[in-house]
C-alpha positions in Angstrom: 0.0 0.0 0.0 1.4 3.4 -0.8 1.4 6.6 1.3 -1.6 8.1 -0.3 -3.8 5.0 0.3 -2.7 4.7 3.9 -3.3 8.4 4.6 -6.8 8.1 3.0 -7.5 5.1 5.3 -6.4 7.1 8.4 -8.5 10.1 7.4 -11.5 7.9 6.4 -11.5 9.3 2.8 -13.1 6.8 0.4 -13.2 8.7 -2.9 -10.7 10.5 -5.0 -11.8 14.1 -4.3 -8.9 14.9 -2.0 -6.1 13.0 -3.9 -4.6 16.1 -5.4 -4.4 18.0 -2.1 -3.0 14.9 -0.3 -0.4 14.4 -3.0 0.7 18.0 -2.5 0.9 17.4 1.2 2.9 14.2 0.6 5.4 16.1 -1.6 5.7 18.9 0.9 6.1 16.5 3.8 9.0 14.7 2.2 10.7 18.1 1.5 10.1 19.3 5.1 11.6 16.1 6.5 14.6 16.4 4.2 15.2 20.0 5.3 14.6 19.1 9.0 17.1 16.3 8.9 19.6 18.4 6.9 20.4 15.4 4.9 21.7 14.6 1.4 19.2 11.7 1.0 17.0 11.9 -2.1 13.3 12.3 -1.7 12.8 8.7 -2.7 15.1 7.6 0.1 13.2 9.9 2.5 10.0 8.3 1.4 11.3 4.7 1.9 13.0 5.4 5.2 10.4 7.6 6.9 7.0 6.4 5.7 5.3 6.7 9.1 6.6 10.2 9.7 5.5 11.3 6.2 2.0 9.9 6.8 1.7 11.5 10.2 2.8 14.9 8.8 0.3 14.6 5.9 -2.5 13.8 8.3 -1.5 16.7 10.5 -1.3 19.1 7.6 -4.7 18.0 6.3 -6.4 18.4 9.7 -5.0 21.9 10.4 -5.8 23.2 6.9 -7.2 26.7 7.4 -5.9 26.8 11.0 -2.2 26.8 10.2 0.1 27.9 13.1 -2.8 28.7 15.4 -1.9 27.7 18.9 -5.0 28.8 20.7 -8.2 30.8 20.1 -10.6 32.6 22.5 -14.1 33.9 21.5 -14.5 36.6 24.1 -12.6 39.6 22.8 -11.4 37.4 19.9 -7.9 36.4 20.9 -5.7 34.2 18.6 -2.2 33.0 19.6 0.0 31.7 16.9 2.5 28.8 17.3 6.2 29.4 16.8 6.9 25.9 15.5 5.7 24.7 12.1 7.3 21.2 12.3 5.3 19.3 14.9 7.3 17.7 17.7 5.4 14.3 17.5 6.7 14.0 13.9 10.2 15.1 14.9 10.3 12.4 17.6 9.7 9.8 14.8 12.9 10.9 13.0 16.6 10.6 13.7 18.5 13.5 15.2 19.1 16.1 12.4 22.6 16.2 10.9 24.7 19.1 12.1 27.5 20.3 9.8 30.4 22.0 11.5 32.3 24.5 9.5 35.6 25.9 10.6 
C-alpha cells in the first residue's frame, strides 16, 4: 500500500476528491523532513526510510488546513495565539536527530 492509500484510510476518505491535495501534502512533507534532517538523502530515500513520519505529517497538515500555526483561540474579545513551531514535535520524535554540519 502506498502513502496516499494509507493516509486516506487514516482520514477515512473513500473517494478521489482529496487526492490532489493529499499528493501536494505528501510532496511537501518529504521536502520538510529532508530539510529538517539536513540530509543529502534523495526524496525517494526519505519516502522509503520515513514512511510513518510522512504519513503523520500529511494527516496533521490535512487536519489543520485553514488553521495553520494557530496555537489557541478565544471567543470573548477574539484572541488568537500563533504557534512558533511549524514542524510538529510528534513527527520530529519519529525521526533521527538532524545532521549538524560544523564548518571551521
